[in-house]
N, CA, C and O atoms as CSV, one atom per row, in Angstrom:
chain,resi,resn,atom,element,x,y,z
A,1,MET,N,N,-15.157,-1.082,-19.792
A,1,MET,CA,C,-15.246,-2.252,-20.574
A,1,MET,C,C,-14.254,-2.270,-21.810
A,1,MET,O,O,-14.256,-1.377,-22.658
A,2,LEU,N,N,-13.468,-3.285,-21.837
A,2,LEU,CA,C,-12.709,-3.387,-23.211
A,2,LEU,C,C,-13.063,-4.675,-23.853
A,2,LEU,O,O,-13.461,-5.612,-23.161
A,3,GLN,N,N,-12.932,-4.781,-25.218
A,3,GLN,CA,C,-13.205,-5.895,-25.922
A,3,GLN,C,C,-12.197,-6.903,-26.065
A,3,GLN,O,O,-11.119,-6.616,-26.587
A,4,ASP,N,N,-12.464,-8.124,-25.625
A,4,ASP,CA,C,-11.619,-9.258,-25.614
A,4,ASP,C,C,-11.282,-9.620,-27.205
A,4,ASP,O,O,-12.234,-9.736,-27.976
A,5,SER,N,N,-10.081,-9.777,-27.635
A,5,SER,CA,C,-9.745,-9.737,-28.888
A,5,SER,C,C,-9.938,-11.311,-29.534
A,5,SER,O,O,-9.886,-11.587,-30.733
A,6,VAL,N,N,-10.176,-12.267,-28.407
A,6,VAL,CA,C,-10.486,-13.753,-28.819
A,6,VAL,C,C,-11.919,-13.822,-28.780
A,6,VAL,O,O,-12.512,-14.109,-29.820
A,7,THR,N,N,-12.494,-13.621,-27.827
A,7,THR,CA,C,-13.784,-13.986,-27.787
A,7,THR,C,C,-14.804,-12.846,-28.348
A,7,THR,O,O,-15.930,-13.122,-28.760
A,8,GLY,N,N,-14.283,-11.571,-28.312
A,8,GLY,CA,C,-15.167,-10.593,-28.887
A,8,GLY,C,C,-16.107,-9.924,-27.821
A,8,GLY,O,O,-16.801,-8.956,-28.133
A,9,THR,N,N,-16.116,-10.477,-26.510
A,9,THR,CA,C,-16.991,-10.112,-25.446
A,9,THR,C,C,-16.320,-8.953,-24.876
A,9,THR,O,O,-15.124,-8.757,-25.092
A,10,GLU,N,N,-17.090,-8.107,-24.094
A,10,GLU,CA,C,-16.746,-6.932,-23.399
A,10,GLU,C,C,-16.327,-7.518,-22.129
A,10,GLU,O,O,-17.021,-8.403,-21.629
A,11,ARG,N,N,-15.036,-7.029,-21.440
A,11,ARG,CA,C,-14.554,-7.412,-20.135
A,11,ARG,C,C,-14.475,-6.183,-19.435
A,11,ARG,O,O,-14.228,-5.103,-19.972
A,12,GLU,N,N,-14.726,-6.395,-18.020
A,12,GLU,CA,C,-14.608,-5.319,-17.074
A,12,GLU,C,C,-13.220,-5.175,-16.681
A,12,GLU,O,O,-12.490,-6.149,-16.495
A,13,VAL,N,N,-12.831,-3.918,-16.548
A,13,VAL,CA,C,-11.654,-3.356,-16.238
A,13,VAL,C,C,-11.782,-2.481,-15.065
A,13,VAL,O,O,-12.642,-1.622,-15.261
A,14,ASP,N,N,-11.206,-2.405,-13.883
A,14,ASP,CA,C,-11.361,-1.524,-12.855
A,14,ASP,C,C,-11.240,-0.058,-13.200
A,14,ASP,O,O,-12.087,0.785,-12.906
A,15,VAL,N,N,-10.137,0.166,-13.836
A,15,VAL,CA,C,-9.948,1.568,-14.313
A,15,VAL,C,C,-9.100,1.625,-15.601
A,15,VAL,O,O,-8.021,1.040,-15.690
A,16,CYS,N,N,-9.649,2.368,-16.607
A,16,CYS,CA,C,-9.053,2.719,-17.857
A,16,CYS,C,C,-8.750,4.099,-18.113
A,16,CYS,O,O,-9.595,4.994,-18.141
A,17,ILE,N,N,-7.545,4.241,-18.294
A,17,ILE,CA,C,-7.025,5.633,-18.717
A,17,ILE,C,C,-6.666,5.594,-19.993
A,17,ILE,O,O,-5.739,4.848,-20.311
A,18,THR,N,N,-7.216,6.254,-20.808
A,18,THR,CA,C,-6.938,6.544,-22.236
A,18,THR,C,C,-6.343,7.953,-22.507
A,18,THR,O,O,-6.506,8.955,-21.809
A,19,GLY,N,N,-5.619,7.841,-23.657
A,19,GLY,CA,C,-4.962,9.012,-24.027
A,19,GLY,C,C,-4.262,8.853,-25.448
A,19,GLY,O,O,-4.380,7.855,-26.159
A,20,GLU,N,N,-3.520,9.977,-25.753
A,20,GLU,CA,C,-2.975,9.917,-27.071
A,20,GLU,C,C,-1.377,10.191,-26.760
A,20,GLU,O,O,-1.016,11.078,-25.987
A,21,VAL,N,N,-0.582,9.427,-27.372
A,21,VAL,CA,C,0.808,9.560,-27.156
A,21,VAL,C,C,1.468,9.412,-28.756
A,21,VAL,O,O,1.395,8.395,-29.445
A,22,GLY,N,N,2.023,10.500,-29.083
A,22,GLY,CA,C,2.716,10.400,-30.473
A,22,GLY,C,C,1.673,10.135,-31.465
A,22,GLY,O,O,2.038,9.473,-32.436
A,23,GLY,N,N,0.439,10.516,-31.425
A,23,GLY,CA,C,-0.673,10.272,-32.331
A,23,GLY,C,C,-1.161,8.894,-32.399
A,23,GLY,O,O,-1.777,8.456,-33.370
A,24,HIS,N,N,-0.875,8.217,-31.347
A,24,HIS,CA,C,-1.482,6.731,-31.148
A,24,HIS,C,C,-2.106,6.678,-29.749
A,24,HIS,O,O,-1.597,7.120,-28.719
A,25,GLN,N,N,-3.313,6.053,-29.879
A,25,GLN,CA,C,-4.251,5.807,-28.775
A,25,GLN,C,C,-3.386,4.910,-27.718
A,25,GLN,O,O,-2.703,3.954,-28.087
A,26,VAL,N,N,-3.481,5.273,-26.554
A,26,VAL,CA,C,-2.923,4.491,-25.472
A,26,VAL,C,C,-3.834,4.269,-24.303
A,26,VAL,O,O,-4.407,5.177,-23.700
A,27,ILE,N,N,-3.931,2.881,-24.005
A,27,ILE,CA,C,-4.923,2.527,-22.827
A,27,ILE,C,C,-3.853,1.962,-21.702
A,27,ILE,O,O,-2.981,1.140,-21.982
A,28,VAL,N,N,-4.029,2.464,-20.532
A,28,VAL,CA,C,-3.594,2.247,-19.276
A,28,VAL,C,C,-4.675,1.457,-18.501
A,28,VAL,O,O,-5.753,2.011,-18.286
A,29,SER,N,N,-4.486,0.391,-18.137
A,29,SER,CA,C,-5.559,-0.332,-17.286
A,29,SER,C,C,-4.993,-0.600,-16.045
A,29,SER,O,O,-3.833,-0.977,-15.885
A,30,ILE,N,N,-5.859,-0.395,-15.114
A,30,ILE,CA,C,-5.546,-0.526,-13.530
A,30,ILE,C,C,-6.463,-1.629,-13.014
A,30,ILE,O,O,-7.673,-1.408,-13.074
A,31,GLU,N,N,-6.058,-2.739,-12.535
A,31,GLU,CA,C,-6.825,-3.577,-11.791
A,31,GLU,C,C,-6.535,-3.588,-10.205
A,31,GLU,O,O,-5.411,-3.589,-9.705
A,32,CYS,N,N,-7.799,-3.595,-9.485
A,32,CYS,CA,C,-7.510,-3.436,-8.065
A,32,CYS,C,C,-7.851,-4.705,-7.261
A,32,CYS,O,O,-8.543,-5.587,-7.769
A,33,ARG,N,N,-7.401,-4.794,-6.092
A,33,ARG,CA,C,-7.532,-5.991,-5.273
A,33,ARG,C,C,-7.880,-5.495,-3.702
A,33,ARG,O,O,-7.097,-4.712,-3.165
A,34,ASP,N,N,-8.777,-5.851,-3.156
A,34,ASP,CA,C,-8.946,-5.323,-1.781
A,34,ASP,C,C,-9.299,-6.753,-0.811
A,34,ASP,O,O,-10.426,-7.027,-0.399
A,35,HIS,N,N,-8.190,-7.483,-0.590
A,35,HIS,CA,C,-8.110,-8.616,0.279
A,35,HIS,C,C,-7.381,-8.523,1.453
A,35,HIS,O,O,-6.461,-7.707,1.388
A,36,ARG,N,N,-7.513,-9.133,2.555
A,36,ARG,CA,C,-6.848,-9.002,3.698
A,36,ARG,C,C,-5.398,-9.620,3.428
A,36,ARG,O,O,-4.428,-9.087,3.966
A,37,ARG,N,N,-5.230,-10.766,2.580
A,37,ARG,CA,C,-3.993,-11.302,2.180
A,37,ARG,C,C,-3.220,-10.500,1.210
A,37,ARG,O,O,-3.798,-9.566,0.655
A,38,ARG,N,N,-1.970,-10.753,0.935
A,38,ARG,CA,C,-1.141,-10.108,0.038
A,38,ARG,C,C,-1.610,-10.753,-1.322
A,38,ARG,O,O,-1.918,-11.945,-1.299
A,39,ALA,N,N,-1.686,-10.050,-2.505
A,39,ALA,CA,C,-1.689,-10.458,-3.876
A,39,ALA,C,C,-0.809,-11.506,-4.198
A,39,ALA,O,O,0.382,-11.236,-4.041
A,40,ASP,N,N,-1.106,-12.725,-4.641
A,40,ASP,CA,C,-0.178,-13.678,-4.900
A,40,ASP,C,C,0.074,-13.876,-6.532
A,40,ASP,O,O,-0.556,-13.214,-7.357
A,41,VAL,N,N,0.867,-14.666,-6.823
A,41,VAL,CA,C,1.462,-14.972,-8.056
A,41,VAL,C,C,0.170,-15.360,-9.035
A,41,VAL,O,O,0.101,-14.982,-10.204
A,42,THR,N,N,-0.853,-16.185,-8.367
A,42,THR,CA,C,-2.018,-16.506,-9.324
A,42,THR,C,C,-2.675,-15.393,-9.856
A,42,THR,O,O,-2.923,-15.252,-11.054
A,43,TRP,N,N,-2.987,-14.518,-8.874
A,43,TRP,CA,C,-3.727,-13.159,-9.443
A,43,TRP,C,C,-2.910,-12.376,-10.422
A,43,TRP,O,O,-3.442,-11.796,-11.368
A,44,VAL,N,N,-1.735,-12.357,-10.222
A,44,VAL,CA,C,-0.942,-11.560,-11.262
A,44,VAL,C,C,-0.912,-12.343,-12.555
A,44,VAL,O,O,-0.995,-11.707,-13.606
A,45,GLU,N,N,-0.813,-13.524,-12.583
A,45,GLU,CA,C,-0.920,-14.419,-13.786
A,45,GLU,C,C,-2.292,-14.304,-14.359
A,45,GLU,O,O,-2.368,-14.222,-15.585
A,46,GLN,N,N,-3.316,-14.288,-13.700
A,46,GLN,CA,C,-4.778,-14.149,-14.246
A,46,GLN,C,C,-5.022,-12.855,-14.892
A,46,GLN,O,O,-5.702,-12.749,-15.912
A,47,MET,N,N,-4.428,-11.816,-14.256
A,47,MET,CA,C,-4.515,-10.425,-14.938
A,47,MET,C,C,-3.700,-10.369,-16.013
A,47,MET,O,O,-4.239,-9.831,-16.980
A,48,ALA,N,N,-2.368,-10.808,-16.219
A,48,ALA,CA,C,-1.520,-10.834,-17.341
A,48,ALA,C,C,-2.303,-11.517,-18.489
A,48,ALA,O,O,-2.352,-10.938,-19.574
A,49,ALA,N,N,-2.901,-12.674,-18.325
A,49,ALA,CA,C,-3.608,-13.521,-19.290
A,49,ALA,C,C,-4.870,-12.622,-19.839
A,49,ALA,O,O,-5.151,-12.504,-21.032
A,50,LYS,N,N,-5.543,-12.043,-18.806
A,50,LYS,CA,C,-6.781,-11.338,-19.190
A,50,LYS,C,C,-6.327,-10.219,-20.076
A,50,LYS,O,O,-6.939,-10.041,-21.129
A,51,HIS,N,N,-5.265,-9.406,-19.744
A,51,HIS,CA,C,-4.879,-8.135,-20.593
A,51,HIS,C,C,-4.135,-8.382,-21.778
A,51,HIS,O,O,-4.018,-7.513,-22.642
A,52,ASP,N,N,-3.530,-9.716,-21.895
A,52,ASP,CA,C,-3.052,-10.106,-23.072
A,52,ASP,C,C,-3.944,-10.176,-24.204
A,52,ASP,O,O,-3.479,-10.220,-25.344
A,53,ARG,N,N,-5.367,-10.192,-23.954
A,53,ARG,CA,C,-6.333,-10.340,-24.898
A,53,ARG,C,C,-7.082,-9.069,-24.970
A,53,ARG,O,O,-8.088,-8.992,-25.675
A,54,LEU,N,N,-6.669,-8.121,-24.317
A,54,LEU,CA,C,-7.393,-6.811,-24.169
A,54,LEU,C,C,-6.358,-5.642,-24.898
A,54,LEU,O,O,-5.131,-5.733,-24.888
A,55,PRO,N,N,-7.079,-4.610,-25.483
A,55,PRO,CA,C,-6.089,-3.602,-25.852
A,55,PRO,C,C,-5.356,-2.812,-25.034
A,55,PRO,O,O,-5.127,-1.670,-25.433
A,56,THR,N,N,-4.886,-3.192,-23.859
A,56,THR,CA,C,-4.332,-2.642,-22.893
A,56,THR,C,C,-2.615,-2.338,-23.112
A,56,THR,O,O,-1.857,-3.308,-23.125
A,57,ASN,N,N,-2.175,-1.212,-23.248
A,57,ASN,CA,C,-0.875,-0.947,-23.542
A,57,ASN,C,C,-0.018,-0.933,-22.212
A,57,ASN,O,O,1.190,-1.140,-22.322
A,58,ALA,N,N,-0.469,-0.743,-21.176
A,58,ALA,CA,C,0.166,-0.762,-19.857
A,58,ALA,C,C,-0.659,-1.261,-18.794
A,58,ALA,O,O,-1.834,-0.895,-18.831
A,59,LEU,N,N,-0.358,-1.905,-17.991
A,59,LEU,CA,C,-1.034,-2.632,-16.880
A,59,LEU,C,C,-0.471,-2.334,-15.622
A,59,LEU,O,O,0.729,-2.520,-15.423
A,60,ILE,N,N,-1.292,-1.847,-14.674
A,60,ILE,CA,C,-0.996,-1.586,-13.236
A,60,ILE,C,C,-1.808,-2.507,-12.490
A,60,ILE,O,O,-2.995,-2.641,-12.786
A,61,LEU,N,N,-1.217,-3.238,-11.433
A,61,LEU,CA,C,-2.062,-3.832,-10.579
A,61,LEU,C,C,-1.817,-3.201,-9.030
A,61,LEU,O,O,-0.726,-2.999,-8.496
A,62,ALA,N,N,-3.049,-2.972,-8.517
A,62,ALA,CA,C,-3.133,-2.246,-7.151
A,62,ALA,C,C,-3.539,-3.284,-6.135
A,62,ALA,O,O,-4.482,-4.019,-6.432
A,63,SER,N,N,-2.935,-3.432,-4.967
A,63,SER,CA,C,-3.535,-4.392,-3.995
A,63,SER,C,C,-3.472,-3.552,-2.694
A,63,SER,O,O,-2.432,-2.940,-2.454
A,64,LYS,N,N,-4.309,-3.499,-2.012
A,64,LYS,CA,C,-4.478,-2.890,-0.611
A,64,LYS,C,C,-3.539,-3.519,0.410
A,64,LYS,O,O,-2.982,-2.877,1.300
A,65,SER,N,N,-3.403,-4.883,0.200
A,65,SER,CA,C,-2.447,-5.603,1.101
A,65,SER,C,C,-1.113,-5.826,0.681
A,65,SER,O,O,-0.335,-6.496,1.362
A,66,GLY,N,N,-0.767,-5.252,-0.511
A,66,GLY,CA,C,0.663,-5.650,-0.973
A,66,GLY,C,C,0.727,-6.796,-1.866
A,66,GLY,O,O,-0.320,-7.212,-2.364
A,67,PHE,N,N,1.787,-7.326,-2.110
A,67,PHE,CA,C,2.172,-8.481,-3.140
A,67,PHE,C,C,3.210,-9.231,-2.514
A,67,PHE,O,O,4.206,-8.763,-1.962
A,68,SER,N,N,2.876,-10.523,-2.653
A,68,SER,CA,C,4.101,-11.526,-2.216
A,68,SER,C,C,5.392,-11.219,-3.122
A,68,SER,O,O,5.333,-10.724,-4.247
A,69,LYS,N,N,6.420,-11.545,-2.534
A,69,LYS,CA,C,7.720,-11.378,-3.297
A,69,LYS,C,C,7.700,-11.989,-4.661
A,69,LYS,O,O,8.177,-11.420,-5.644
A,70,GLU,N,N,7.094,-13.250,-4.693
A,70,GLU,CA,C,7.070,-14.016,-6.123
A,70,GLU,C,C,5.989,-13.371,-6.936
A,70,GLU,O,O,6.113,-13.475,-8.156
A,71,ALA,N,N,4.946,-12.719,-6.469
A,71,ALA,CA,C,3.921,-12.071,-7.376
A,71,ALA,C,C,4.656,-10.700,-7.844
A,71,ALA,O,O,4.322,-10.254,-8.942
A,72,ARG,N,N,5.515,-10.085,-7.179
A,72,ARG,CA,C,6.256,-8.928,-7.676
A,72,ARG,C,C,7.166,-9.181,-8.970
A,72,ARG,O,O,7.249,-8.527,-10.010
A,73,LYS,N,N,7.825,-10.357,-8.556
A,73,LYS,CA,C,8.735,-10.799,-9.619
A,73,LYS,C,C,8.133,-11.236,-10.787
A,73,LYS,O,O,8.567,-10.857,-11.874
A,74,VAL,N,N,7.111,-12.047,-10.691
A,74,VAL,CA,C,6.444,-12.471,-11.866
A,74,VAL,C,C,5.770,-11.193,-12.648
A,74,VAL,O,O,5.759,-11.170,-13.879
A,75,ALA,N,N,5.234,-10.180,-11.896
A,75,ALA,CA,C,4.623,-9.060,-12.413
A,75,ALA,C,C,5.691,-8.311,-13.262
A,75,ALA,O,O,5.396,-7.742,-14.313
A,76,LYS,N,N,6.846,-8.342,-12.788
A,76,LYS,CA,C,8.095,-7.657,-13.437
A,76,LYS,C,C,8.340,-8.264,-14.697
A,76,LYS,O,O,8.702,-7.566,-15.644
A,77,ARG,N,N,8.164,-9.621,-14.824
A,77,ARG,CA,C,8.706,-10.485,-15.924
A,77,ARG,C,C,7.494,-9.980,-17.075
A,77,ARG,O,O,7.783,-9.739,-18.247
A,78,TYR,N,N,6.213,-9.877,-16.563
A,78,TYR,CA,C,5.229,-9.610,-17.528
A,78,TYR,C,C,5.085,-8.085,-17.929
A,78,TYR,O,O,4.137,-7.678,-18.599
A,79,ASN,N,N,6.190,-7.211,-17.423
A,79,ASN,CA,C,6.228,-5.900,-17.688
A,79,ASN,C,C,5.051,-5.175,-17.125
A,79,ASN,O,O,4.542,-4.202,-17.683
A,80,THR,N,N,4.649,-5.671,-16.030
A,80,THR,CA,C,3.297,-5.078,-15.323
A,80,THR,C,C,3.723,-4.316,-14.026
A,80,THR,O,O,4.592,-4.878,-13.360
A,81,LYS,N,N,3.294,-3.249,-13.614
A,81,LYS,CA,C,3.610,-2.445,-12.533
A,81,LYS,C,C,2.706,-2.996,-11.482
A,81,LYS,O,O,1.608,-3.497,-11.725
A,82,THR,N,N,3.272,-2.863,-10.224
A,82,THR,CA,C,2.600,-3.223,-8.887
A,82,THR,C,C,2.593,-2.008,-8.013
A,82,THR,O,O,3.532,-1.214,-7.955
A,83,ILE,N,N,1.525,-1.916,-7.366
A,83,ILE,CA,C,1.400,-0.641,-6.240
A,83,ILE,C,C,0.587,-1.295,-5.242
A,83,ILE,O,O,-0.342,-2.049,-5.535
A,84,SER,N,N,0.968,-0.981,-3.954
A,84,SER,CA,C,0.103,-1.221,-2.851
A,84,SER,C,C,-0.260,0.107,-2.248
A,84,SER,O,O,0.340,1.121,-2.604
A,85,PHE,N,N,-1.307,0.147,-1.265
A,85,PHE,CA,C,-1.731,1.436,-0.595
A,85,PHE,C,C,-0.630,1.960,0.052
A,85,PHE,O,O,-0.470,3.176,-0.061
A,86,ASP,N,N,0.197,1.306,0.728
A,86,ASP,CA,C,1.271,1.664,1.707
A,86,ASP,C,C,2.333,2.559,0.847
A,86,ASP,O,O,3.077,3.395,1.360
A,87,GLU,N,N,2.282,2.251,-0.519
A,87,GLU,CA,C,3.444,2.803,-1.230
A,87,GLU,C,C,2.737,4.189,-1.910
A,87,GLU,O,O,3.507,5.026,-2.380
A,88,ILE,N,N,1.331,4.426,-1.965
A,88,ILE,CA,C,0.899,5.496,-2.798
A,88,ILE,C,C,1.698,6.847,-2.481
A,88,ILE,O,O,2.135,7.578,-3.371
A,89,GLU,N,N,1.825,7.070,-1.255
A,89,GLU,CA,C,2.310,8.497,-0.718
A,89,GLU,C,C,3.815,8.741,-1.437
A,89,GLU,O,O,4.279,9.833,-1.767
A,90,VAL,N,N,4.449,7.412,-1.588
A,90,VAL,CA,C,5.996,7.684,-1.926
A,90,VAL,C,C,6.166,7.192,-3.604
A,90,VAL,O,O,7.301,7.125,-4.077
A,91,THR,N,N,5.162,6.914,-4.305
A,91,THR,CA,C,5.211,6.446,-5.636
A,91,THR,C,C,5.676,7.461,-6.383
A,91,THR,O,O,5.233,8.580,-6.125
A,92,ASP,N,N,6.564,7.326,-7.358
A,92,ASP,CA,C,7.166,8.226,-8.323
A,92,ASP,C,C,6.273,7.942,-9.707
A,92,ASP,O,O,6.545,7.120,-10.582
A,93,TYR,N,N,5.150,8.835,-9.661
A,93,TYR,CA,C,4.269,8.468,-10.833
A,93,TYR,C,C,4.864,8.708,-12.282
A,93,TYR,O,O,4.429,8.190,-13.310
A,94,VAL,N,N,5.817,9.486,-12.196
A,94,VAL,CA,C,6.611,9.649,-13.524
A,94,VAL,C,C,7.284,8.437,-14.012
A,94,VAL,O,O,7.175,8.087,-15.187
A,95,SER,N,N,8.014,7.748,-13.099
A,95,SER,CA,C,8.637,6.576,-13.420
A,95,SER,C,C,7.421,5.436,-13.652
A,95,SER,O,O,7.641,4.567,-14.495
A,96,LEU,N,N,6.205,5.420,-12.961
A,96,LEU,CA,C,5.215,4.537,-13.302
A,96,LEU,C,C,4.660,4.602,-14.517
A,96,LEU,O,O,4.342,3.548,-15.069
A,97,LEU,N,N,4.444,5.851,-15.156
A,97,LEU,CA,C,3.835,6.002,-16.462
A,97,LEU,C,C,4.754,6.272,-17.515
A,97,LEU,O,O,4.447,6.047,-18.685
A,98,GLY,N,N,5.953,6.778,-17.158
A,98,GLY,CA,C,6.818,7.107,-18.267
A,98,GLY,C,C,6.997,8.873,-17.970
A,98,GLY,O,O,6.160,9.593,-17.425
A,99,ALA,N,N,8.175,9.230,-18.442
A,99,ALA,CA,C,8.546,10.654,-18.262
A,99,ALA,C,C,7.839,11.306,-19.314
A,99,ALA,O,O,7.590,12.487,-19.073
A,100,ASN,N,N,7.460,10.887,-20.368
A,100,ASN,CA,C,6.789,11.581,-21.434
A,100,ASN,C,C,5.448,11.517,-21.546
A,100,ASN,O,O,4.837,12.081,-22.454
A,101,SER,N,N,4.874,10.794,-20.587
A,101,SER,CA,C,3.401,10.539,-20.540
A,101,SER,C,C,2.603,11.740,-20.524
A,101,SER,O,O,2.937,12.730,-19.874
A,102,SER,N,N,1.533,11.674,-21.240
A,102,SER,CA,C,0.492,12.836,-21.229
A,102,SER,C,C,-0.662,12.517,-20.365
A,102,SER,O,O,-1.570,13.338,-20.239
A,103,LEU,N,N,-0.689,11.176,-19.657
A,103,LEU,CA,C,-1.887,10.690,-18.968
A,103,LEU,C,C,-1.800,11.226,-17.545
A,103,LEU,O,O,-2.688,10.968,-16.733
């Protein structure tokens, strides 16, 4: 649960990874989706808006069925990483979280 900076209410996040980098607290949030259809641009926009009001430093969206081309493009614009289950075995986690990440 993370606190919404506008409403002050607690918001549920699927996975929160917290750590310290350079003396600063860092929160990496992961939102997951398990639908038969690919994640679309609407879900990406919803998650970007949600995390804009949360203390998330990095957002990763995970979709079991993958992402539409437009959804990936919009996620990139929001500096949000996308990952689908078929990519997990070949994902370069160093590039996903950063070479100097302690997470």
